[in-house]
BAKE-968651 format. One line per 8 residues: number of its first residue (from 1); their letters; for each residue x, y, z of N, C-alpha, C. Coordinates in pm, 1 decimal, m for minus. Example, Ala and Ser with C-alpha at 12.3 -4.5 7.8 and 13.67 -1.06 7.14 Angstrom:
1	as	1319.0/m569.0/780.0/1230.0/m450.0/780.0/1320.0/m330.0/780.0 | 1285.0/m225.0/708.0/1367.0/m106.0/714.0/1290.0/3.0/787.0
This chain:
1	mnvtllli	86.2/m117.5/0.0/0.0/0.0/0.0/90.4/123.2/0.0 | 59.4/219.2/m87.4/147.0/336.3/m88.5/116.9/426.5/31.8 | 211.3/514.3/61.3/205.2/596.8/183.0/83.7/688.4/183.1 | 53.0/749.3/69.0/m61.5/841.4/62.0/m190.9/768.6/93.3 | m210.9/653.8/33.8/m332.6/576.6/58.7/m340.5/531.9/204.4 | m228.6/494.4/261.1/m225.7/454.9/401.9/m263.0/572.1/492.7 | m206.6/690.5/467.0/m239.0/808.3/549.4/m386.0/846.9/536.0 | m439.0/844.4/414.0/m580.8/876.7/394.2/m669.3/776.4/468.2
9	tllftkhf	m634.4/648.7/460.9/m710.3/544.7/531.8/m704.6/566.4/682.3 | m586.7/596.8/733.8/m572.6/624.0/877.7/m656.1/744.8/919.2 | m651.9/852.7/840.9/m725.0/974.6/875.5/m876.6/954.9/869.0 | m925.2/884.0/766.7/m1068.7/855.6/759.2/m1113.6/769.5/877.0 | m1032.5/670.4/910.3/m1066.1/581.7/1021.6/m1067.9/656.9/1154.0 | m965.8/739.5/1177.7/m961.7/814.9/1303.5/m1077.2/914.0/1310.6 | m1114.3/973.7/1196.3/m1223.8/1070.5/1195.9/m1355.5/1001.2/1232.8 | m1378.4/883.4/1175.6/m1498.7/808.1/1209.8/m1500.9/772.6/1358.4
17	ivdfplqn	m1389.5/722.0/1409.3/m1383.9/678.0/1549.4/m1404.8/794.3/1645.9 | m1341.9/908.6/1619.2/m1354.5/1023.3/1710.3/m1492.4/1088.2/1697.6 | m1549.9/1091.4/1576.6/m1680.2/1156.0/1559.0/m1798.1/1069.9/1601.7 | m1783.3/938.9/1604.3/m1897.6/855.0/1640.0/m1876.6/777.5/1769.7 | m1797.2/671.9/1774.6/m1787.2/597.0/1901.1/m1733.7/677.6/2020.0 | m1638.6/768.7/1997.4/m1578.8/841.2/2109.9/m1651.7/971.0/2147.4 | m1738.3/1019.1/2060.9/m1805.9/1146.1/2089.5/m1932.3/1119.3/2171.5 | m1935.8/1176.2/2291.6/m2052.9/1156.3/2377.3/m2142.2/1281.1/2376.6
25	ryqwsnkg	m2252.4/1272.1/2448.7/m2351.0/1380.4/2451.0/m2288.3/1512.4/2499.0 | m2201.9/1505.7/2598.5/m2137.1/1626.0/2651.8/m2061.2/1699.9/2541.0 | m1996.7/1624.8/2454.4/m1920.6/1686.9/2346.6/m2012.8/1743.8/2239.6 | m2100.8/1660.9/2181.7/m2178.6/1709.5/2068.2/m2284.3/1812.3/2107.0 | m2333.2/1808.5/2227.7/m2436.2/1906.1/2264.5/m2377.6/2043.3/2298.8 | m2247.1/2052.8/2315.8/m2185.4/2180.8/2352.3/m2091.8/2237.2/2245.9 | m2087.5/2175.7/2127.5/m1998.0/2224.0/2022.3/m2041.7/2359.4/1967.3 | m2166.7/2397.9/1986.3/m2215.5/2525.8/1935.7/m2189.5/2642.7/2027.9
33	tyghaggi	m2139.4/2619.2/2148.0/m2106.8/2725.3/2242.9/m1956.9/2750.2/2236.3 | m1920.7/2868.5/2186.1/m1778.6/2896.9/2163.8/m1701.6/2894.8/2296.1 | m1595.4/2817.8/2298.6/m1510.7/2809.3/2416.8/m1552.9/2704.5/2517.7 | m1662.3/2633.0/2492.1/m1709.0/2531.6/2587.4/m1612.7/2412.6/2588.0 | m1592.3/2356.4/2704.6/m1498.2/2245.6/2720.5/m1538.0/2122.5/2638.8 | m1667.2/2101.3/2615.2/m1710.8/1985.7/2536.7/m1659.7/1992.4/2393.2 | m1672.3/2108.0/2330.9/m1622.6/2125.4/2195.1/m1471.3/2122.1/2189.1 | m1407.6/2179.7/2289.2/m1260.8/2179.7/2295.5/m1209.4/2036.4/2313.2
41	lhaslhgl	m1275.5/1958.5/2397.3/m1237.5/1818.9/2417.3/m1248.2/1740.6/2286.6 | m1360.1/1758.1/2217.3/m1381.3/1687.1/2091.2/m1273.5/1724.2/1988.7 | m1247.4/1852.7/1973.0/m1145.1/1897.9/1878.1/m1005.9/1850.6/1919.9 | m980.5/1848.4/2049.7/m850.5/1801.9/2098.9/m829.1/1654.1/2068.5 | m935.2/1574.6/2080.1/m924.9/1433.1/2043.7/m890.9/1418.2/1895.4 | m949.7/1503.4/1812.0/m915.6/1500.9/1669.4/m768.8/1536.3/1649.4 | m722.8/1640.3/1716.0/m583.3/1680.3/1701.7/m487.4/1572.8/1749.8 | m517.5/1514.2/1863.4/m431.3/1409.6/1919.0/m424.5/1288.1/1826.9
49	ttmlcfww	m538.8/1245.3/1776.2/m538.9/1127.9/1689.0/m476.1/1158.0/1553.0 | m484.5/1281.9/1506.5/m413.0/1319.3/1384.2/m262.8/1309.6/1408.5 | m217.6/1356.1/1524.8/m75.3/1341.8/1559.5/m33.3/1194.8/1555.5 | m116.7/1107.8/1610.1/m84.2/965.2/1610.8/m78.5/908.2/1469.2 | m167.5/954.6/1381.2/m167.5/906.0/1243.1/m39.0/944.2/1169.5 | 17.3/1060.0/1200.6/136.1/1108.3/1130.1/266.8/1080.9/1204.5 | 259.5/1028.0/1325.6/378.1/1009.7/1410.0/488.1/931.0/1338.5 | 452.8/822.6/1274.6/550.5/735.1/1208.7/606.1/795.7/1080.5
57	yaplsciv	525.6/881.2/1016.1/563.7/934.4/884.9/637.1/1068.2/894.5 | 589.3/1154.5/981.9/647.9/1288.0/996.1/652.5/1324.8/1143.6 | 745.7/1266.0/1219.1/745.5/1284.9/1364.7/760.5/1429.8/1410.0 | 831.4/1511.9/1335.9/846.6/1651.5/1376.5/725.9/1736.4/1336.4 | 664.1/1700.8/1226.8/549.7/1777.7/1176.9/417.4/1735.2/1237.4 | 411.8/1618.6/1299.2/283.9/1566.8/1346.9/219.4/1657.8/1451.3 | 298.8/1725.7/1530.5/243.2/1816.0/1632.3/173.8/1934.2/1566.7 | 238.2/1992.0/1467.0/179.7/2105.9/1394.9/53.8/2061.2/1321.2
65	lgffdaia	59.3/1945.8/1254.8/m57.3/1895.0/1182.9/m173.5/1868.3/1278.2 | m145.3/1810.5/1393.2/m249.6/1785.0/1491.7/m310.0/1913.0/1547.0 | m224.8/2012.5/1571.3/m272.8/2141.6/1621.2/m365.8/2207.9/1520.1 | m324.0/2211.5/1393.1/m408.4/2272.8/1290.0/m537.5/2194.7/1268.9 | m530.9/2063.2/1279.3/m652.7/1983.1/1266.1/m749.8/2014.5/1379.5 | m699.0/2026.8/1501.1/m785.3/2057.5/1615.9/m850.0/2194.9/1600.3 | m771.9/2294.1/1561.4/m825.8/2430.0/1543.3/m930.7/2432.5/1433.0 | m899.1/2370.6/1318.3/m993.8/2368.0/1206.5/m1120.1/2291.5/1243.8
73	hyhidwvk	m1104.5/2176.1/1306.3/m1220.7/2095.0/1341.9/m1310.4/2168.1/1442.6 | m1249.3/2233.7/1538.0/m1327.2/2307.3/1637.5/m1414.2/2413.6/1570.4 | m1354.0/2492.8/1483.4/m1427.2/2602.7/1420.8/m1529.3/2554.4/1318.2 | m1496.7/2448.4/1244.8/m1594.5/2392.0/1150.7/m1715.5/2338.8/1226.4 | m1693.5/2265.2/1335.0/m1805.4/2214.3/1414.8/m1886.3/2327.8/1475.9 | m1819.6/2431.0/1524.3/m1890.3/2543.9/1585.4/m1980.2/2613.2/1482.9 | m1926.6/2639.5/1363.6/m2006.5/2702.1/1257.3/m2121.5/2611.0/1217.9 | m2094.0/2482.6/1200.1/m2197.7/2387.6/1159.4/m2311.1/2382.6/1261.4
81	mnvnsvmr	m2278.7/2377.5/1388.6/m2381.7/2372.6/1492.2/m2466.1/2499.2/1492.7 | m2403.5/2614.5/1473.4/m2477.2/2740.2/1475.6/m2560.9/2761.0/1349.9 | m2510.8/2720.1/1234.3/m2591.5/2727.2/1111.8/m2711.0/2633.2/1125.0 | m2688.9/2512.8/1173.5/m2800.1/2419.4/1194.1/m2903.7/2476.2/1289.4 | m2859.2/2544.9/1393.2/m2951.2/2603.9/1490.1/m3033.3/2716.4/1427.1 | m2967.4/2804.9/1355.7/m3037.5/2918.4/1291.9/m3135.7/2868.7/1186.5 | m3095.2/2770.7/1109.2/m3180.1/2718.5/1001.2/m3280.7/2614.5/1051.3 | m3269.7/2579.9/1179.2/m3356.0/2477.9/1239.7/m3343.4/2343.3/1166.8
89	wgpltheq	m3220.4/2311.2/1131.0/m3191.8/2183.2/1067.3/m3154.8/2082.7/1173.7 | m3201.2/1962.7/1158.0/m3167.9/1855.6/1250.8/m3169.0/1722.8/1178.5 | m3144.4/1614.9/1247.7/m3137.4/1484.8/1182.8/m3271.2/1436.4/1127.9 | m3380.6/1494.6/1175.0/m3512.2/1448.8/1130.5/m3591.9/1556.3/1056.5 | m3526.9/1662.8/1007.9/m3599.9/1772.6/946.5/m3611.0/1762.2/793.6 | m3548.0/1663.2/733.4/m3553.5/1648.2/587.5/m3598.4/1506.4/552.8 | m3669.0/1496.4/439.6/m3710.7/1364.0/395.5/m3591.6/1282.4/351.5 | m3603.0/1154.3/368.5/m3495.3/1063.4/329.2/m3494.3/1040.6/180.8
């Protein structure tokens, strides 16, 4: 398996694991409140697991990559939660 495909597979897998099995109600229900510990915890888990995905490939860069992933993920989730709130979008508001 080439390195790029391996990294993409690792990142997709870690994203699924952190967003679904590891994310609890405390995290997802508070991602829309800027600065709340629940959203920070969730984003930090993303950053930490991104560091782990890159540790073997780029040991010096993995910290920077994890930090940027955490910052980006935090702000994307915060915007998404607030847009969903304003638009009154939820998991059951659209037809399948």
